[in-house]
Structures are given as structure tokens and as C-alpha cells.
N, C-alpha and C positions, 0 to 999 in steps of 0.2 A: 655373696652373690656377685657375679661378674658384671662389669659395666658393659655398655654397648660397644665401646671401643675395643675392649678385650675380646668380646665375642666376635667382632668383625675381624680382628687380627687372627683369631683361631680359624675362622672361616677362610680367610685369605691363605693361611698356611696349608689348610686342607686342600684348597683349590690348587695350590702350587704342587703339592704332592700328587694329587689326582692327575695333574697335567702330564706326568711321566707315564701314566698307564697307556695312552695311545702309542707312545714310542715303543713300549714293550710289546704291544699288540702288533705293531708293524713288523717287528723283528721276529716274534715268536709265534704269532697266530695267523696273520694274513697269508704268509706263503703256503700254509697248509689247508686253507679253506677251499672247498670245492667250487671255486669261482673261475670264470674265464680270466684270461690275462687282461682284457679290457676292463672288466669289473674291478680287478685288483688295482689296475692303474688309476681308476677313479677313487677307490677306497683309500689309498695311501695319502694323496694330497688332502682329502677330506679329514682324515684323522690328524694330519699335521696341522691343518688350520684350526681344528677343534682344540688340539693341545696348546697351541699358541694363544688362542683366545682365553682359554681357562687359566693359563699361566699369567697372562697380563691382567686379567680380572683379579686374581689372587694377589699379584704384585701391587695393584692399586689399593687393595684392602689392607695389606700389611703395612704399607708405608715405605717412605724413601729409605729410612735407616736400615730396615731389614733387607731390602733389596740390595743396598750397597754392601752389607755384610755377606749376603748370598753370593754376590759377584766376586767378592774377595776370595771366597772358598774355591772358586773355579778359575782363579788367576794362576797361570802356570808358574810365575815367580813364587807365589805363596806356596803352591804345592811342592815346588822344588825345595824350598826352605824346610817345609814339614818333613819331606823325605830325607833330607840331610840330617835333621835332628833325630829322626827315627833310626837312621843308620848308625849315628854316633851313640845313641842310647843302647842299641843292640850290640855294638862293638864292645862297650864297657862291660856288658854282662858276660861276654866270653872271656 
């Protein structure tokens, strides 16, 4: 049986994942809705605020360590290092 802390972390991770859905909706769904430009102009910021609130609620639930690890994955230096390793690995295969 999972403890309360583990359940809260899972809920937090779920909220972080769900927070990306409004971004996808803005890019893929909102432009094609039969709404006026003014309605779309109101919908986009509302979805952005919703996504941010959900993300930060999830971040509060998962804790500082997980958020720091998450930030590391989106650090450009870290991504560049991973890309160089991937290139080296694929070069060796050829």
C-alpha cells in the first residue's frame, strides 16, 4: 500500500503532465474552433493561466528535488551534452 507522500507525488506528476495539455490545445485545437477572433484571444490566455496553475500545483506536490531534476532536463547545456553523446554513440555504430 502506498503512503500518503507517494500518492501526493504521483498526483503531482500527473498534474505536471496534464499541464501540457492546454499548450497542445492552443497549438492544435483553438485555431480550428468556430469562434470569433476575440473569443480565441480570450481563450488562449485563460488556457495559459490554467496550465501554469496546474503545473505549479503539481510542482508543489512532487517536491523540490523532482522540480530541480525536471529543470535539469530542460537546461540547454544538459541537452547539448546528451546530443553530443548520442552523436558519438551513433558514429561508433557506423
